[in-house]
Backbone as CSV, one residue per row, in Angstrom:
resi,resn,N_x,N_y,N_z,CA_x,CA_y,CA_z,C_x,C_y,C_z
1,MET,-3.332,14.047,-16.185,-2.046,14.010,-16.354,-2.001,15.255,-16.849
2,LYS,-0.296,15.162,-16.171,0.728,16.401,-16.828,1.573,16.108,-17.032
3,LYS,2.737,16.657,-17.502,3.979,16.212,-18.018,4.578,17.208,-16.824
4,ILE,5.756,16.123,-16.389,7.355,16.493,-15.278,7.945,17.668,-16.004
5,GLU,8.260,18.141,-15.871,9.258,19.395,-16.307,10.281,19.742,-15.278
6,PHE,11.517,19.286,-15.149,12.638,19.275,-14.149,12.825,20.433,-13.970
7,GLY,13.078,21.343,-12.624,13.615,22.639,-12.007,15.159,22.537,-11.867
8,SER,15.464,21.503,-11.361,16.886,21.001,-11.241,17.524,20.530,-11.765
9,VAL,18.768,21.589,-12.829,19.709,20.417,-13.519,19.871,19.874,-13.166
10,HIS,20.803,19.144,-11.840,20.991,17.951,-11.178,19.927,16.586,-11.558
11,ARG,19.220,17.052,-11.107,17.899,16.033,-10.870,17.437,15.424,-12.714
12,LYS,17.920,16.607,-13.273,17.569,16.411,-14.805,18.615,15.132,-14.830
13,LYS,19.995,15.687,-14.695,21.600,14.573,-14.986,20.911,13.112,-14.634
14,HIS,20.255,13.546,-13.288,19.896,11.944,-12.668,19.205,11.322,-13.570
15,PHE,18.160,11.485,-13.911,17.184,11.039,-15.034,17.659,10.601,-15.895
16,ASP,18.011,11.329,-16.979,19.574,10.712,-18.153,19.947,9.858,-17.769
17,PHE,21.063,9.925,-16.532,21.809,8.800,-16.302,21.487,7.653,-16.621
18,PHE,20.369,7.001,-15.303,19.694,5.929,-15.239,18.966,5.316,-16.662
19,ASN,18.419,5.988,-17.184,17.312,6.452,-18.553,18.406,5.744,-19.411
20,GLY,19.266,6.224,-19.079,20.739,5.543,-20.067,20.417,4.272,-20.641
21,MET,20.366,3.678,-18.992,20.718,2.081,-18.643,20.102,1.009,-19.621
22,ASN,20.650,-0.402,-19.856,19.955,-1.114,-20.358,18.944,-1.593,-19.467
23,HIS,19.359,-1.435,-18.083,18.437,-2.481,-17.080,18.242,-1.136,-16.053
24,PRO,17.347,-0.302,-16.500,17.291,0.549,-15.105,16.572,0.687,-14.005
25,HIS,15.929,-0.445,-13.818,15.345,-0.920,-12.710,15.957,-1.178,-11.494
26,PHE,15.578,-0.472,-10.517,16.414,-1.468,-8.993,14.977,-2.014,-7.730
27,ASN,15.544,-3.039,-7.210,14.445,-3.295,-6.476,15.072,-3.694,-5.086
28,ILE,14.420,-3.119,-3.932,14.724,-3.417,-2.630,13.456,-4.472,-1.993
29,THR,14.190,-5.302,-1.127,13.126,-6.410,-0.044,13.101,-6.244,0.733
30,ALA,12.363,-6.260,1.998,12.508,-6.129,3.053,11.365,-6.669,3.970
31,ASN,11.683,-7.097,5.308,10.467,-7.964,6.206,9.627,-6.552,6.782
32,ILE,8.034,-6.922,6.404,7.062,-5.608,6.995,6.587,-6.508,8.095
33,GLU,6.189,-5.441,9.385,5.347,-5.940,10.316,4.101,-5.709,10.216
34,ILE,3.279,-6.888,9.731,1.666,-6.428,9.537,0.899,-7.527,10.671
35,THR,1.246,-7.222,11.920,0.921,-8.058,12.815,-0.540,-7.276,13.033
36,ALA,-0.637,-5.901,13.077,-2.163,-5.553,13.186,-2.819,-5.460,12.318
37,PHE,-2.312,-5.085,10.881,-3.015,-5.549,9.540,-3.715,-6.865,9.558
38,VAL,-2.997,-8.235,10.025,-3.415,-9.255,9.893,-4.471,-9.345,10.996
39,LYS,-4.725,-8.809,12.203,-5.570,-8.745,13.311,-6.560,-8.540,13.006
40,TYR,-6.773,-7.374,12.246,-7.807,-6.351,12.194,-8.623,-6.955,10.891
41,VAL,-7.865,-7.519,9.727,-8.358,-8.369,8.804,-9.594,-9.402,8.995
42,LYS,-8.361,-9.996,10.152,-9.583,-11.358,10.675,-10.662,-10.729,11.403
43,ALA,-10.506,-10.234,12.144,-11.461,-9.796,12.536,-12.407,-8.648,12.044
44,SER,-12.206,-8.183,11.443,-13.467,-7.308,10.472,-13.797,-8.404,9.181
45,GLU,-13.478,-9.715,8.855,-13.500,-10.330,8.011,-13.787,-9.621,6.705
46,LEU,-12.683,-8.957,6.498,-12.094,-8.703,5.111,-11.074,-9.667,4.600
47,PRO,-11.329,-9.610,3.284,-10.486,-10.750,2.378,-8.767,-10.355,2.344
48,LEU,-8.040,-10.978,2.744,-7.128,-10.704,3.193,-6.144,-10.078,1.860
49,THR,-6.529,-10.495,1.001,-5.618,-10.032,-0.504,-6.103,-8.606,-0.933
50,PHE,-7.085,-8.495,-0.969,-7.088,-7.682,-1.542,-7.324,-5.892,-0.819
51,SER,-7.296,-6.799,0.661,-7.264,-5.546,1.583,-5.608,-5.135,1.232
52,LEU,-4.348,-5.795,1.655,-3.474,-5.540,1.057,-2.829,-5.038,-0.193
53,VAL,-3.488,-5.565,-1.065,-3.594,-4.596,-2.801,-4.295,-3.456,-2.491
54,TYR,-5.323,-3.081,-1.712,-5.437,-1.868,-1.727,-4.205,-0.685,-0.743
55,LEU,-4.302,-1.501,0.262,-2.732,-0.369,0.924,-1.531,-0.540,0.250
56,LEU,-1.411,-1.278,-0.769,-0.371,-1.117,-1.628,-0.242,-0.073,-2.553
57,SER,-1.715,-0.171,-3.072,-2.091,0.769,-3.835,-2.114,1.896,-3.420
58,LYS,-2.450,2.484,-2.693,-2.271,3.394,-1.725,-1.584,4.223,-1.657
59,THR,-0.984,3.152,-1.044,0.994,3.704,-0.676,1.484,4.502,-2.087
60,ALA,1.404,3.375,-2.647,2.186,3.888,-3.926,1.315,5.241,-5.041
61,ASN,-0.264,5.161,-4.663,-0.622,6.622,-5.043,-0.393,8.076,-4.434
62,ASP,-0.016,8.143,-3.460,0.537,8.807,-2.045,1.793,9.230,-2.410
63,ILE,2.662,8.523,-2.846,3.841,9.252,-3.726,4.274,9.184,-5.145
64,PRO,3.895,11.018,-5.549,3.682,11.331,-7.110,4.674,10.226,-7.750
65,GLU,5.742,10.385,-7.592,7.232,9.864,-8.120,6.541,7.933,-8.893
66,PHE,5.999,7.404,-7.725,5.157,5.940,-8.311,3.923,5.964,-9.454
67,ARG,3.898,7.322,-9.665,2.812,7.882,-10.380,3.197,8.301,-11.755
68,TRP,5.004,8.352,-11.582,5.434,9.031,-13.469,5.232,7.617,-14.304
69,ARG,5.241,8.154,-15.003,5.445,7.414,-16.436,6.757,8.179,-17.254
70,ILE,7.611,6.946,-18.348,8.251,7.830,-19.261,7.674,7.520,-20.906
71,ARG,7.278,8.408,-21.520,6.941,7.931,-22.395,7.858,9.095,-24.164
72,ASN,8.139,8.193,-24.739,9.062,9.068,-25.432,10.161,9.705,-25.198
73,GLY,10.403,9.975,-24.379,11.624,10.409,-23.252,11.367,11.453,-22.556
74,SER,9.740,11.462,-22.309,8.749,12.648,-21.340,8.739,12.382,-20.228
75,ILE,8.364,12.741,-19.094,7.952,12.143,-17.845,6.446,12.893,-17.731
76,ILE,5.785,11.659,-17.955,4.009,12.311,-17.494,4.094,11.588,-16.382
77,GLU,2.598,12.506,-15.608,2.194,12.140,-14.176,1.150,11.287,-14.179
78,HIS,0.551,10.682,-13.676,-0.817,10.549,-13.776,-2.084,10.675,-12.206
79,GLU,-3.051,10.750,-12.397,-3.240,10.900,-11.110,-3.745,9.807,-10.472
80,SER,-3.801,8.944,-10.938,-3.713,7.673,-9.840,-3.280,6.523,-11.090
81,VAL,-3.111,5.548,-10.246,-2.662,4.431,-10.809,-3.108,3.157,-10.347
82,HIS,-3.140,1.946,-11.363,-4.080,1.314,-10.681,-3.439,-0.903,-10.371
83,PRO,-3.551,-0.897,-9.597,-3.290,-2.391,-9.357,-3.446,-3.301,-10.515
84,SER,-2.347,-4.059,-11.150,-2.909,-4.857,-11.968,-2.369,-6.449,-11.055
85,PHE,-2.921,-7.494,-10.718,-2.317,-8.564,-9.846,-2.651,-9.395,-9.738
86,THR,-1.623,-10.500,-9.675,-1.910,-11.806,-10.217,-3.160,-13.039,-9.387
87,VAL,-4.568,-13.806,-10.082,-4.832,-14.480,-8.964,-4.871,-15.769,-9.973
88,PRO,-5.381,-16.654,-8.722,-5.885,-18.266,-9.766,-6.838,-18.769,-10.539
89,THR,-6.498,-19.135,-11.649,-7.577,-19.169,-12.176,-8.224,-20.512,-12.246
90,ASP,-9.501,-21.218,-13.219,-10.313,-21.998,-13.014,-9.063,-22.708,-14.443
91,GLU,-8.644,-22.221,-15.461,-8.272,-22.618,-16.545,-6.863,-23.876,-16.497
92,ALA,-5.788,-23.149,-15.574,-4.783,-24.005,-15.855,-4.313,-23.493,-14.315
93,ASP,-2.745,-24.264,-13.604,-2.232,-23.769,-12.587,-1.201,-22.781,-13.101
94,VAL,-1.859,-21.931,-13.695,-0.996,-20.585,-13.746,-1.784,-19.640,-13.950
95,PHE,-1.513,-18.407,-13.184,-2.144,-17.120,-12.923,-2.764,-16.307,-14.274
96,SER,-3.270,-15.309,-13.524,-4.413,-14.469,-14.716,-4.198,-13.168,-14.129
97,PHE,-4.034,-12.214,-14.919,-3.721,-10.837,-14.309,-5.023,-9.991,-13.783
98,CYS,-5.554,-9.434,-12.917,-6.990,-8.855,-12.319,-6.749,-7.512,-12.049
99,THR,-6.606,-6.832,-13.202,-6.796,-5.337,-13.292,-8.045,-4.625,-12.355
100,VAL,-8.025,-3.731,-10.907,-8.881,-3.208,-10.652,-8.647,-1.756,-10.442
101,ASP,-9.308,-1.113,-10.908,-9.269,0.438,-10.503,-9.061,0.881,-8.929
102,HIS,-7.851,2.081,-9.151,-7.911,2.226,-7.601,-8.935,2.981,-7.107
103,ALA,-9.060,2.845,-5.796,-10.685,3.748,-5.313,-10.162,4.296,-3.680
104,GLU,-10.589,5.434,-3.938,-10.154,6.324,-2.097,-10.380,5.587,-1.223
105,LYS,-11.538,4.644,-1.289,-12.153,3.841,-0.300,-12.047,2.543,-0.355
106,ALA,-11.427,2.282,0.766,-10.782,0.208,0.593,-12.450,-0.263,0.189
107,SER,-13.537,0.002,0.714,-14.944,-0.693,0.382,-15.088,-0.615,-0.938
108,ASP,-14.902,0.526,-1.595,-15.204,0.505,-2.961,-14.186,-0.437,-3.667
109,PHE,-12.731,-0.629,-3.455,-11.709,-1.313,-4.140,-12.254,-2.827,-4.001
110,ILE,-12.832,-3.211,-2.413,-12.649,-4.296,-2.446,-13.783,-4.926,-3.253
111,LYS,-15.147,-4.424,-3.511,-16.281,-4.185,-4.428,-16.000,-4.972,-5.794
112,ARG,-14.851,-3.578,-6.009,-14.458,-4.191,-7.958,-13.837,-4.955,-7.802
113,ALA,-12.788,-5.534,-7.001,-11.271,-6.637,-7.089,-12.383,-7.898,-6.708
114,GLN,-13.707,-8.107,-6.121,-14.069,-9.215,-6.076,-15.403,-9.792,-7.276
115,LYS,-15.442,-8.636,-7.924,-16.328,-8.740,-9.627,-15.077,-9.452,-10.384
116,VAL,-14.209,-8.278,-10.378,-13.103,-8.810,-11.656,-12.379,-9.847,-11.408
117,LYS,-12.145,-10.454,-10.436,-11.711,-11.700,-10.072,-12.797,-12.788,-10.411
118,GLU,-13.862,-12.888,-9.960,-14.655,-13.692,-10.394,-14.638,-13.850,-11.838
119,ASP,-14.682,-12.793,-12.404,-14.359,-12.441,-14.583,-13.086,-13.280,-14.729
120,MET,-12.074,-12.836,-14.100,-11.099,-13.369,-14.238,-10.678,-15.039,-14.578
121,LYS,-10.951,-15.554,-13.468,-10.965,-16.824,-12.748,-11.880,-17.736,-13.829
122,LYS,-12.568,-17.383,-14.496,-13.120,-18.279,-16.046,-12.826,-17.563,-17.244
123,ASN,-12.428,-16.395,-17.192,-12.204,-15.730,-18.524,-10.745,-15.088,-18.256
124,PRO,-9.329,-15.525,-18.146,-8.109,-15.606,-17.589,-7.590,-14.753,-19.070
125,SER,-6.749,-13.721,-18.365,-6.164,-12.780,-19.399,-4.982,-12.475,-18.740
126,MET,-3.697,-12.574,-20.046,-2.408,-12.226,-19.715,-2.336,-11.082,-20.457
127,GLU,-2.790,-9.763,-20.743,-2.398,-9.050,-21.624,-3.084,-7.446,-20.971
128,ASP,-2.073,-6.601,-21.114,-2.783,-5.468,-20.720,-3.511,-4.416,-21.643
129,GLU,-4.296,-3.463,-21.258,-4.715,-2.833,-22.419,-3.667,-1.971,-23.506
130,PRO,-3.653,-2.192,-24.791,-2.567,-0.990,-25.026,-2.603,0.071,-24.947
131,GLY,-1.328,0.649,-24.939,-1.181,2.338,-24.932,-1.680,2.478,-23.490
132,ARG,-1.625,1.586,-22.492,-1.827,2.501,-20.987,-0.189,2.049,-20.227
133,ASP,-0.222,2.638,-19.529,0.889,2.646,-18.418,0.692,2.957,-17.134
134,ASP,-0.673,3.180,-16.559,-1.145,3.478,-15.357,-1.284,2.087,-14.582
135,PHE,-0.349,1.405,-14.596,-0.534,0.142,-14.034,0.534,0.160,-12.352
136,LEU,0.245,-0.670,-11.829,0.998,-1.298,-10.538,1.063,-2.768,-10.816
137,PHE,2.259,-3.443,-11.260,2.240,-4.935,-11.448,2.846,-5.600,-10.010
138,MET,1.470,-6.136,-9.550,1.282,-6.734,-8.498,1.678,-8.533,-8.396
139,SER,2.277,-8.797,-7.570,2.208,-10.435,-7.707,2.447,-10.860,-6.257
140,ALA,2.207,-12.123,-5.968,2.197,-12.838,-4.717,2.574,-14.004,-4.866
141,ILE,3.596,-14.269,-3.970,4.509,-15.516,-3.766,3.987,-16.049,-2.542
142,PRO,2.820,-16.619,-2.214,2.538,-16.800,-1.145,3.281,-18.520,-0.236
143,TRP,4.004,-19.440,-1.169,4.804,-20.279,-0.847,6.277,-19.996,0.119
144,ILE,6.632,-18.853,-0.497,7.728,-18.718,-0.099,8.243,-17.407,1.276
145,SER,8.958,-17.515,2.013,8.773,-16.243,2.455,10.691,-15.416,1.861
146,PHE,10.339,-14.976,0.757,11.785,-15.243,-0.180,12.390,-13.244,0.388
147,THR,14.035,-13.494,0.296,14.392,-12.749,0.123,14.902,-12.065,-0.331
148,GLY,14.732,-11.687,-1.983,14.767,-11.458,-3.216,13.783,-12.161,-3.845
149,ILE,13.747,-11.209,-5.316,12.985,-11.637,-6.272,13.525,-11.231,-7.467
150,GLN,13.705,-11.545,-8.690,13.489,-10.624,-10.046,12.319,-11.303,-11.144
151,HIS,12.163,-10.001,-11.564,11.117,-10.114,-12.366,11.574,-10.665,-13.790
152,ALA,10.653,-10.859,-14.703,10.523,-11.400,-15.763,9.544,-9.964,-16.743
153,MET,10.716,-9.411,-17.130,10.654,-8.225,-18.256,11.248,-8.004,-19.565
154,SER,10.581,-7.244,-20.366,11.288,-6.704,-21.576,12.396,-5.124,-20.994
155,TYR,13.660,-5.752,-21.903,14.586,-4.615,-21.639,14.620,-3.321,-22.932
156,HIS,14.160,-3.976,-23.803,14.299,-3.079,-24.898,13.263,-3.588,-25.779
157,PRO,12.602,-2.120,-25.994,12.596,-0.850,-24.928,12.345,-1.869,-23.421
158,HIS,12.455,-0.997,-22.332,11.943,-1.179,-20.965,10.704,-0.170,-20.453
159,ASP,10.010,-0.949,-19.660,8.710,0.370,-19.632,9.292,0.797,-18.079
160,SER,7.987,1.666,-17.562,8.744,2.340,-16.003,7.785,1.912,-15.692
161,VAL,6.517,0.675,-15.579,5.955,0.536,-14.504,6.148,0.027,-13.195
162,PRO,6.012,0.359,-11.593,7.060,-0.660,-10.647,6.296,-2.092,-10.523
163,ARG,7.098,-2.839,-9.605,6.917,-3.957,-9.675,6.684,-4.414,-8.258
164,ILE,5.430,-4.497,-7.588,5.707,-4.766,-6.000,5.076,-6.373,-5.772
165,SER,5.747,-7.513,-4.931,5.745,-8.947,-4.943,5.958,-8.462,-3.231
166,TRP,4.813,-9.770,-2.515,5.092,-9.855,-1.246,4.912,-11.507,-0.930
167,GLY,5.573,-11.925,-0.046,5.666,-13.318,0.229,4.991,-14.268,1.493
168,ARG,5.131,-15.052,1.546,4.791,-15.965,2.599,4.954,-15.373,3.584
169,PHE,3.774,-14.866,4.852,4.186,-14.539,5.864,4.754,-15.560,6.798
170,PHE,5.554,-14.801,7.977,6.008,-15.432,9.176,6.113,-14.818,10.143
171,GLY,6.344,-15.656,11.453,6.287,-15.196,12.726,7.517,-14.923,12.948
172,GLN,7.425,-13.596,14.227,9.522,-13.485,14.841,8.923,-12.933,15.870
173,SER,9.670,-13.154,17.062,9.551,-12.298,18.144,7.907,-12.035,18.542
174,GLY,6.993,-12.891,18.416,5.665,-12.205,18.647,5.055,-11.332,17.401
175,ALA,5.855,-10.940,16.384,5.242,-10.322,15.387,4.863,-11.149,14.448
176,THR,4.254,-10.369,13.272,3.723,-11.366,12.359,4.380,-10.374,10.850
177,LEU,5.277,-10.785,9.820,6.059,-10.053,9.495,6.136,-10.934,7.696
178,MET,6.034,-9.880,6.612,6.285,-10.435,5.418,7.224,-9.881,4.771
179,PRO,7.948,-10.386,3.888,8.639,-10.024,2.942,7.824,-8.991,1.396
180,LEU,8.495,-8.300,1.712,7.690,-7.075,0.522,9.129,-6.827,-0.241
181,SER,8.657,-7.283,-1.786,9.756,-6.209,-2.768,9.127,-5.504,-3.460
182,VAL,9.903,-4.321,-3.745,9.530,-3.280,-4.520,10.956,-2.506,-5.652
183,GLN,10.171,-2.816,-7.168,11.018,-2.498,-7.896,10.709,-1.290,-8.911
184,ALA,11.288,-0.299,-9.021,11.243,0.690,-9.599,11.833,0.830,-10.398
185,HIS,11.884,2.365,-11.712,13.148,2.930,-12.585,13.391,3.692,-12.286
186,HIS,14.921,3.028,-12.112,15.365,4.624,-11.163,15.736,5.768,-11.497
187,ALA,14.934,6.061,-12.488,15.056,7.302,-13.365,14.326,7.951,-12.869
188,LEU,13.237,7.639,-12.399,11.728,7.686,-11.706,11.856,8.286,-10.006
189,VAL,12.477,6.808,-9.426,12.359,6.572,-8.170,13.561,6.461,-7.530
190,ASP,13.833,7.080,-6.262,15.282,7.204,-5.602,14.930,6.339,-4.753
191,GLY,16.444,6.149,-3.924,16.291,5.373,-2.341,15.234,6.061,-1.881
192,TRP,15.267,7.823,-1.502,14.459,8.301,-0.800,13.022,7.938,-0.900
193,HIS,12.714,8.053,-2.239,11.139,7.432,-2.555,10.752,6.285,-2.491
194,MET,11.941,5.196,-2.143,11.525,3.829,-2.363,11.711,3.379,-0.632
195,GLY,12.544,4.553,0.056,12.507,4.377,1.445,10.965,4.955,2.126
196,GLN,10.343,6.248,1.682,8.978,6.482,1.874,8.103,5.378,2.098
197,PHE,8.021,4.513,0.311,7.432,3.625,0.314,7.043,2.587,1.199
198,PHE,8.344,1.954,1.767,8.307,0.865,2.780,7.887,1.705,4.111
199,GLN,8.342,2.957,4.332,7.852,3.481,5.711,6.107,4.110,5.770
200,THR,5.788,4.237,4.021,4.473,4.952,4.577,3.374,3.439,4.648
201,PHE,3.802,2.534,3.829,2.929,0.689,3.977,3.057,0.215,5.721
202,GLU,4.426,0.493,6.021,4.587,-0.288,7.487,3.278,0.653,8.195
203,GLU,3.432,2.212,8.025,3.050,2.986,9.203,1.206,2.321,8.596
204,MET,0.831,2.267,7.538,-1.076,1.628,6.972,-0.740,0.574,7.618
205,ALA,0.041,-0.193,7.795,-0.235,-1.936,8.115,-0.270,-1.470,9.599
206,LYS,0.302,-0.714,10.102,0.164,-0.572,11.778,-1.007,0.206,12.722
207,ASN,-1.814,0.640,11.260,-3.052,1.624,11.773,-4.313,1.038,10.698
208,PRO,-4.032,0.232,10.645,-5.301,-0.245,9.670,-6.468,-0.222,9.541
209,SER,-7.520,0.140,10.524,-8.491,0.924,10.655,-8.691,2.185,10.275
210,ALA,-7.649,2.799,10.208,-7.739,4.482,9.733,-7.819,4.053,8.419
211,TYR,-7.422,2.833,7.928,-7.427,2.991,6.125,-8.769,2.269,5.629
212,LEU,-8.701,0.621,5.951,-9.726,0.276,5.377,-10.735,-0.033,6.016
213,GLN,-11.353,1.144,5.627,-13.233,1.699,5.704,-13.910,1.295,4.492
């Protein structure tokens, strides 16, 4: 972990402007083509959700600003951030958080995720580890091909953890599309970085064999 110091006066003003807002998060939703991803996952008999979470997590980790967090007015950069995503439970008809350490290799991540998921099904959790902010909050809404989403979160004080959600896949002109929503703290992540996220993820989804090993 390291502390971020802005070398640009304008960038510092940008940070201060958005960090002073009551609701500094912004959200973008777009349909992403995942035709090749779905075909590859099925042909390789890989778990779809864990494969998807891995690619989304890798995308975020590849963009430094998605690893930035605000602590006591300062910015720190984590070496890596870890997906905390929703999974069904055996206890009730509501979800549990399933936090899995990010891994460079997809196969390592999937093994970890399978173990943690089984634990969470019987011992569901709604709490994050106190003092940690190296998360990526993720959730699936598989019943709806949504066009927008609003997340529940505390505003006073607000956190700086990105939220990533995806919805029901749908077909269009012979392609498979997936609604993808990404929410981030605007003092840390600007439109340019958000665009990088969507472009990077879509590129990975078009070439899944290069990443899901």
